[in-house]
C-alpha positions as CSV (number, residue, x, y, z in Angstrom):
1,M,-17.6,-20.4,6.4
2,S,-14.1,-20.0,7.9
3,K,-13.4,-17.4,10.6
4,F,-11.0,-15.9,8.0
5,L,-13.9,-13.7,6.9
6,H,-14.3,-12.4,10.4
7,F,-10.7,-11.4,10.6
8,M,-10.8,-9.8,7.2
9,C,-13.9,-7.8,8.5
10,C,-12.0,-6.5,11.2
11,V,-9.9,-3.4,10.7
12,A,-7.7,-0.7,12.4
13,V,-5.4,2.2,11.6
14,S,-3.7,5.0,13.6
15,F,-3.3,8.7,13.7
16,F,-1.9,11.5,16.0
17,L,-4.0,14.6,16.9
18,T,-4.6,16.7,20.0
19,V,-7.8,18.6,19.2
20,I,-11.3,17.6,20.5
21,H,-13.2,18.3,17.3
22,A,-11.4,18.3,14.0
23,H,-12.5,20.7,11.3
24,A,-12.7,19.6,7.7
25,G,-9.6,21.6,6.9
26,D,-7.6,19.5,9.4
27,M,-8.6,16.2,7.8
28,S,-5.7,15.8,5.3
29,G,-3.2,16.6,8.1
30,I,-4.7,14.1,10.4
31,L,-4.6,11.3,7.7
32,N,-1.0,12.3,6.8
33,K,0.0,11.9,10.4
34,T,-1.7,8.5,10.5
35,Q,0.3,7.3,7.6
36,E,3.5,8.7,9.0
37,A,3.0,7.0,12.3
38,Y,3.3,3.7,10.6
39,A,5.6,4.5,7.7
40,S,8.7,4.0,9.8
41,M,7.3,0.9,11.7
42,Q,9.0,-2.1,10.1
43,T,7.5,-4.7,12.5
44,F,5.3,-4.9,15.5
45,R,3.8,-7.5,17.9
46,A,0.6,-7.1,19.9
47,D,-2.0,-9.1,21.8
48,F,-5.7,-8.7,20.9
49,I,-9.0,-9.1,22.6
50,Q,-11.9,-9.6,20.2
51,K,-15.7,-9.7,20.4
52,L,-17.8,-10.8,17.4
53,T,-21.5,-9.9,17.6
54,Q,-24.3,-11.2,15.4
55,K,-27.0,-8.5,15.1
56,E,-29.9,-10.9,14.1
57,T,-29.4,-13.4,16.9
58,G,-27.6,-11.1,19.4
59,T,-25.0,-13.8,20.0
60,E,-21.5,-12.9,21.0
61,Q,-18.2,-14.7,20.8
62,D,-15.1,-13.6,22.8
63,R,-11.7,-14.4,21.4
64,Q,-8.1,-13.5,22.2
65,G,-4.7,-14.0,20.8
66,S,-1.7,-12.3,19.1
67,I,-0.7,-10.5,15.9
68,V,2.8,-10.3,14.3
69,F,3.5,-7.9,11.4
70,K,6.5,-7.3,9.1
71,K,6.7,-5.1,6.1
72,P,5.9,-5.1,3.2
73,L,2.9,-7.3,4.2
74,F,3.6,-10.4,6.3
75,V,1.0,-11.1,9.0
76,R,0.5,-13.8,11.6
77,W,-2.9,-13.5,13.4
78,E,-3.2,-16.3,15.9
79,T,-6.3,-16.9,18.1
80,A,-5.9,-18.9,21.3
81,A,-8.0,-21.8,22.5
82,P,-10.9,-22.5,22.9
83,N,-11.2,-20.8,19.4
84,A,-7.8,-21.9,18.2
85,E,-7.2,-20.5,14.7
86,L,-4.3,-19.2,12.6
87,L,-4.4,-16.6,9.7
88,L,-1.1,-16.3,8.0
89,V,-0.1,-13.9,5.1
90,N,3.3,-14.3,3.5
91,D,4.8,-13.3,0.1
92,R,3.1,-16.1,-1.8
93,E,-0.3,-16.9,-0.2
94,I,-2.7,-16.7,2.6
95,W,-3.4,-19.6,5.0
96,N,-6.3,-20.0,7.4
97,Y,-5.9,-23.0,9.7
98,L,-8.5,-24.4,12.0
99,P,-6.8,-27.1,14.1
100,D,-9.9,-28.3,16.0
101,E,-11.6,-29.0,12.6
102,E,-8.3,-30.4,11.0
103,L,-9.0,-28.0,8.1
104,A,-6.9,-25.4,6.4
105,Y,-7.9,-22.9,3.7
106,R,-5.4,-21.5,1.1
107,Y,-6.1,-18.2,-0.6
108,S,-4.4,-15.9,-3.1
109,R,-2.2,-13.2,-1.6
110,E,-3.9,-10.7,-3.9
111,I,-6.8,-10.5,-1.5
112,A,-4.5,-8.8,1.1
113,E,-2.8,-6.6,-1.5
114,D,-6.0,-4.6,-2.1
115,S,-5.4,-1.2,-0.3
116,R,-8.9,-1.4,1.1
117,S,-8.5,-4.8,2.8
118,V,-8.6,-5.0,6.5
119,I,-5.1,-6.4,6.6
120,Q,-3.8,-3.3,4.9
121,V,-5.7,-1.0,7.2
122,I,-4.8,-2.8,10.5
123,T,-1.1,-2.7,9.7
124,G,-1.2,1.0,8.6
125,Q,-0.5,0.3,4.9
126,S,-3.9,1.5,3.5
127,S,-4.3,4.9,1.9
128,L,-7.0,6.3,4.2
129,D,-7.5,9.6,2.4
130,K,-8.1,7.8,-0.9
131,D,-10.1,4.8,0.2
132,F,-12.3,6.1,3.1
133,D,-14.4,9.1,3.9
134,V,-13.8,10.4,7.5
135,Q,-16.9,12.0,9.0
136,N,-16.3,12.2,12.7
137,I,-13.4,12.7,15.1
138,D,-13.9,13.1,18.9
139,S,-11.7,13.0,22.0
140,E,-12.5,10.6,24.7
141,K,-11.3,9.8,28.2
142,G,-8.0,8.0,28.6
143,G,-6.3,10.0,25.9
144,L,-8.0,8.2,23.1
145,L,-9.4,9.7,19.9
146,H,-12.5,8.3,18.2
147,L,-12.4,8.2,14.4
148,V,-15.3,7.1,12.2
149,L,-14.6,6.0,8.6
150,F,-16.8,4.9,5.6
151,P,-15.1,3.0,2.8
152,K,-15.7,4.8,-0.6
153,E,-16.3,1.4,-2.2
154,P,-17.9,-0.7,0.6
155,S,-18.2,-4.5,0.5
156,T,-20.7,-6.7,2.3
157,E,-17.9,-7.3,4.9
158,M,-17.1,-3.6,5.6
159,T,-19.6,-0.7,5.6
160,E,-18.3,1.3,8.6
161,V,-15.1,1.4,10.7
162,Q,-14.7,3.1,14.1
163,L,-11.2,3.5,15.6
164,W,-9.9,4.6,19.0
165,I,-6.4,5.9,18.8
166,E,-3.9,6.7,21.6
167,Q,-2.9,10.3,21.3
168,S,0.5,9.9,23.0
169,S,1.8,7.2,20.7
170,G,-0.5,7.3,17.6
171,L,-1.1,3.6,18.0
172,I,-4.4,1.7,17.5
173,R,-6.0,0.6,20.8
174,R,-9.5,-0.3,19.7
175,A,-11.5,-0.9,16.5
176,R,-15.1,-1.7,15.6
177,I,-16.0,-3.0,12.2
178,M,-19.6,-3.2,11.0
179,D,-20.7,-5.2,8.0
180,F,-23.7,-4.8,5.6
181,Y,-25.9,-6.9,8.0
182,G,-25.1,-4.9,11.1
183,N,-22.8,-7.5,12.6
184,T,-19.8,-6.0,14.5
185,N,-16.3,-7.0,15.2
186,D,-14.7,-5.3,18.2
187,I,-10.9,-5.5,18.6
188,E,-8.7,-4.2,21.4
189,L,-4.9,-4.2,20.9
190,V,-2.7,-4.4,24.0
191,K,1.0,-4.8,24.7
192,I,1.9,-3.3,21.3
193,K,5.6,-3.5,20.6
194,A,6.9,-1.6,17.6
195,G,10.1,-2.7,16.1
196,A,9.7,-6.2,17.7
197,A,12.0,-9.0,16.5
198,V,10.3,-11.4,14.1
199,A,11.6,-14.5,12.4
200,D,10.9,-15.8,8.8
201,S,9.4,-18.9,10.4
202,D,6.6,-16.7,11.9
203,F,5.1,-16.5,8.4
204,K,5.5,-20.0,7.2
205,F,2.9,-22.7,7.4
206,T,2.9,-26.4,6.4
207,P,-0.4,-28.2,6.9
208,P,0.0,-31.0,9.5
209,E,-0.4,-34.5,8.5
210,G,-4.1,-35.5,8.3
211,V,-5.4,-31.9,7.8
212,E,-7.7,-31.4,4.9
213,V,-6.7,-28.4,2.6
214,E,-9.3,-26.4,0.7
215,D,-7.4,-24.6,-2.1
216,H,-9.1,-21.3,-3.2
217,I,-6.1,-19.9,-5.1
218,E,-7.8,-20.1,-8.5
219,R,-11.3,-19.0,-7.2
220,P,-12.5,-15.4,-6.5
221,H,-13.0,-14.8,-2.8
222,P,-16.3,-13.5,-1.3
223,L,-14.5,-10.4,-0.1
224,Q,-14.0,-9.4,-3.7
225,T,-17.8,-9.1,-4.2
226,K,-18.9,-5.4,-3.9
227,L,-22.3,-4.2,-2.8
228,S,-22.9,-2.7,-6.2
229,Q,-22.7,-6.1,-7.9
């Protein structure tokens, strides 16, 4: 299966708070500040460091690369060699390109438009108070706040989300996503630049000559399968 699923299992959001332990009455205010932190952010660029861990085998895979975002929902997630990969979301479709395998997957944009999708969360577009239950907030060293969320309608790809947020800026610094099988996806965002210049070409993709394309536009994606089904 494509590494697209790994990315879609990964997630992050942000919020701004200065207390060590948040009371239940503070929750709505925290989530509102989270949404506000990203509401005015039209674009951003960042580098990422990622670790994928398989619980059953204990194997780990380290990856790094960059992410570019532009409202309303344009995303370019590019992983560097030796695990070269491109995930691209534009106004028409989603592409997942694996150059070493000379293979590209094409998906419907509707996958990313679900407010509970990781793409929506990591770019600050998801409605956290409606789609997640927040059960823990703690302060940690380095000015980071630790937030634990549980999706109200979990999928096999997302059953728990942990976030570490920078208090001074309200920006995401780390995230850990756990799936139904206990596998985890850890992401650290560095060199975050809000309001970065982006070009239309950042979100366009044409399969290179000789690359096989698997078109899934007309098929339901595994991420649409809920645990209750």
